[in-house]
N, C-alpha and C positions, 0 to 999 in steps of 0.2 A: 319093361323091366321095373320091378318095384324098388325103390330106394328106401328100404327099411332099416331099422336101428342094427339088426343082426348083420346085414351087409356093410354097414358103415363101420361097426366095431371090427368085424373080421379084416376089412381093408386096413383099418389103422394098425391092427396088430402086425399085418404084413409089411407095410411101408415103414414102420418105426422100428423094426427088427425085434419086437418083443413076443412075436408069435411063438418062438421057440420055447418060451417060458410057460406057455399055456397048454403045451401038449403036442401030440403028433399032428401033422397036417390032416391026416384022415379023421382023426378025433374032432379037430376044430371044424372040419367041413360038416361032419355029422351033427355037432352041437349047434352050429349056425345055419344049418340048412343050405349050405353052398355046395354047388355042383361044378363050379369053375375052378380051373387050375391055372393061375396067371404066371406068365413067363417073362413079361416085358411091361414096363411102365411108360405111359405117354402123360406129359404134364402140359395141360392146357392153360393158358394165362391170358386174361383179358388185358390187352395192351393199354398202357397209361391208367390202369384202374385206380390206383391211389390219388393221381391228380384229378380224374373225372369225379370220384366219389366224394370229394371234400364237401362239394356244395350240394349233394344230393340227399333226398330223404330215404327212409327205411324202404319205402314202396319201390323206389327205383332200383335199389340194390337187389331187392327180391326179384324183380322183373328181369334184371340182367341175369341173375343166377338161373331162373327158370328158362330164358331164351337159350342159354348155353346148354343146359340139360336137354332141352327138346331137341336141339341140333345134334347132340351126341347121340340121344336114343334112336332118332330117325335115320341117322347115317352111319352108325358103328355097325359094322357088318359081321363082327366076330363076338363071341361071348366076352364080357367084361364085368368088372366091378368098378365102382367109382367112389371117391370121398373128396370132400372139400378139404384142402389143406392150408387155406389162407384166402384173404380177401381177393375174389376174383381168380383163384387158382384151384383148378379141378384136376385130380389125379385119376387116370383111367388104368386099371390093372387089367392087362390084355391077355386072354387065353389064346395062344397062337397055334393050337394044335390043328385047327381047321384050316390054316393056311398052308397050302402044299409047298411053296417055296418062295423065295424073295420077300421075306418078312418085312424089311424096311421099305421097300418099294410099294408094297401093298399097304402098309400103314400110312405111308406119306400120302398116297392117293386118297386114302379114307379121310385123313385129317384135312386135306384140301377141300373136300366135300363139306366137312364140318365148318371150316372157315368161311366158305362161300354162303352157307345157310346162316351162319351167325351174323354175317355181315348185313344181313337184312335188318338187324336191329339198330344199325347205324355205327356199330363198333367192330373192331377186329381182335383177333387172337393170334397169339404166337404158340407154337408147340415145342417140347423138348422130348426127343424120343430116346429112352433108356436102352441099355443093350439087353440081349436075350440071356436069361438064366433059366435053366432046366428045373431047377429047385425053386419052388415057390417062396421057400423061407429066405431067398436071397432078393426078394422084391425090394427089400430096403435099399440094396446097392443099386438096382436099377432106378428107383426113385431119386436117390441122390445124384446119380449121373445124369438123369433126365434133367434135374434142376441145373446141374452144372452146364448142361448143353444150352439150356434157355438162358444162361447168363450171357451168352453171345449177343442176345438182343441188344445189350448195352452199346455194343459197337455197331452192329449192322442194321438195326432198325426193327419195325414191327411187321405183323402179318406174315411172318416167315417160319418155316419148320426147320429146327435144328436137331441133328442127329449127333448123339455123343460120340466123340472120338477119344480114344484112350491116349493117343500119342500127343504129348504137349510140346510146343515149341520152347527151346530154352535160349537164354540170353547169350549170344556169342560174345567172344572177346572184342571183336570189332563194334558191336552194338555198345558194349560196356564203355569203350573208349569214347564213343561218340557221346553217350549220355554224360559222362564225366566232363567233357569239354563244354557241353551245353549248359550244364549245372554252373561251371565256372563262369562262363559268359553271363548267365542270368544273374547270379548273385553279385558279381562284380560291377554289373551295370546298376543294380538297385543300390549298390554302396555309393555311386557317384550321382544318385538321384535322377537317373534317366528313365521316367515312368513309361514312356512309349515304347522304348527299346526293351525294357524289362517285360512288358506284356507280349511283345512280338517273340522274344526268346521262350516265354513261357508257353505260348502256343506251339512252337516248334518242338519243345520238350515233351508236351503231351501227345503230339502226333507221333513222336519217336516211341513213347511208352505204349501207345495204342498199337503200333506195329509189332513191337517186341513181345508184348504180352496179350496178343490178340485172342489167345485161348485161356486167358486166366484174368478175369476181372479183378480177383483179390489181389493179385500181384501188382496190376496196374495201379489199383488205389493205394496200395501200401507205399509204392514209390511217391505217389503224389502226396500222401500224408506226410512223407519224410521231408519233402521240400517246403511243405507248410510249416513243419516244426523248425526247419532251418531259418525260414523267415522270421518266425517268432524269436528265435535266438538272436537274430540280428537286430531286432527292435529292442530287446532288452539290453543288448551290448552298447547300444547308443543312448542308454538312459531312460527309456520308457517304461512305465509302470508295468512290473513283471506280472502282478496278479491280474491285471486288466487284459494283458496280452495273452496270458495262458487261458483265461476264461474264453476270450474271443476265439482262440485257436481250437479250443475244445468244441465250441459251438459250431464253428465251420466244418470240422472234421465229422461231427455228428450229422450235419446236413448233407455233406458230401457222401457219407457212408450209405444213405438210403435213397440217393438218387439213381434211378434206373435207366437213364439215357445218356449217352456220351455227349450229345449237343448241350443238354441242359447242365450237366456236370461241368463242361468247359465254361459255360456262360456264368455259372454260379462262382467258380473258382476265379475267373478273370475280374469279375465285379470286386471280390474280396481283395484280390491282389493290387488292383488298381487303388482301392481305398487305402490299404496298408502302405504301398509303395509312395503315393503321394504324401503321406505323413512323413516318410523318411526324406523325401525330397524338400519338404517344407522346412527341414532343419537348415537348409541353405536359402531360405527366402530373403529376397532383398526388396520387397515392396511390389508395387502394381505397375512398374515401368513397362511398357510394351517393348520398348527398345531393348531393355535389359533381358526380359523374358525370351525374346527372339534370339538374342545373342547367345545366352546361356544354353538354350535348348539345342542350338547348332553346335555349340562346343561339346556338350555332352554326346550327341549323336555321332560326332566325328573326331572324338578325342584320341582315338588310336591312329589318326592320320596326321599329316602335317598341315596345320592350318596357319596361313599367313594373315598378318593384320589387313593386307589389301583384300584377301578373299572374304574374311568375316565382315569387314566394312561394307563390301559390295552386297553381301547377303542382307546387311541391315539398312542398305539404301543410304549410306552416309560416307563422308570421305574418311580416310584412314586417320587423319589427324583429329577430326571431331569424334570419331568412334574412340580412340584412345583416351581422349579427354573425358568424354562422358562416361566411359566404362569405369575409369578410375574414380571418378567423382561418385558414382553410385555403388561401387563395391569396395572402395577403398584399396584396390588392388589393380595394378596394371594387367593388360590382357594376357601378357606373358606369365605373369606370376599365377594369375588364376588358372590358366591352362595347365601349367606344370603342377600345380597343387591338386587339381582334379586328377590328373594322371597318377601322382603319388598316393592319393587316397585310395584308388583302385589297386596300385601296387601293394600297399600295405595289406589290404584285405586278401590279395593273392598269396603273399608272403605268409600270412597267418593261417590261412585255411586250406591251402593246396600244398602238393608236393612238387610243383612246378619249379624248374630250375631258374636261375636268375635270367639266363638267356631267353627262356620262354615268357617269363613275366615281362621282360623289357619289350618283347614284340607285342605281347598282349596290350600294353598301355602305350604303345606307339614310338617305342625307340629301337630302331633297327640294330643299333650298336649297344651291347650289353655294358661295355666299359663306360660309355657315355651316361648310360642310365645309372650305373653305380655312382658316378661322380656327382650327378644331379641330386640323387637320393641323399648322398652324404653331405652335400652343400646345404640341403635344407633341414636335415634331421641330425647332423653331426655324427652319423654312424653309417657304416656300409649296410647294404640290404642283408647280406649274409649274416652279420652280427646282430642286426635287428631281429632277424628270424630266429636265431638261436636264443636270444634273451626272452622272446615272447614264449617259445616253446618250454623254456626253462621255468618261466613264471606260472605256466599252466601245470 
């Protein structure tokens, strides 16, 4: 098959949806010398192409394109048109009239042959197969849907064939509740400066997003971008430079937006998250004492539990008396005061940013008895949690 300018222009008209403005299909076929009537689009994408092409010259890019076209020409067993629609991204407009039955099965087997042949170049391709449309003027829909099918590569990996499925999974009430609870744990943990736990909760939340939005990468990323924005707001609230934070936020979202693999997406986000949460944790920095670092990390990781002086001193390999003396010397607070203050810092965050009840907040921060929590809160701040929340809401 000759890949001439007429074929490329004709194919572009069909997948862009602009063919209808150029004339009837019969007139266009006559004008551009086309005898094919496409009814389905297959999108072939060289896996990891943007990452691979960064350090390569023009000759490498040309050779990869020629290798893919050679595999397509030799193994495509039905009439087709083709057009490059992006770097490493080739659209095939398939004429299905010669396929007696089982279009999808037939095309999947055909694409498997192309994948096998192209793999000889040392690279792999994934494919998105769009739905069948009798009217060639609807090829723009099949193209868009093939592209959407290919987005599943973000979660599932490379060298796979994806068939578009119109039915999308929706977020259930139960998953919404789980996401909300995980977000609460995530941001309240950041508030007390527990970097390790924060990253753990972030990974759990990303896993939940990936399960809930498995068929929609855009929804998955929009949820992630929202928590990145929330993190930025938290940084601004504690007094960090708003302009710098918003610039960093924008850069990170732009970088994440164009990442095409889930594992790389998670790795990039976690690195950014660690850097930012370490900055928040440094607000409570008490120097380079190994003893104090060990103690505070243990307190932050277990603040929602009952921690006795004996327990934490054992963890730090010192006697309770020596622990109490050294802890107050280096922090200016007793262990009990520091422990309670940490819990109350988390409680304030939950009061301000969630709709949890006082009883729920008390449990979150380690007080099984809501009345006792209220008394401790009032003794520290001179106001009940309920009154404090109402004043914060009024100020906003």
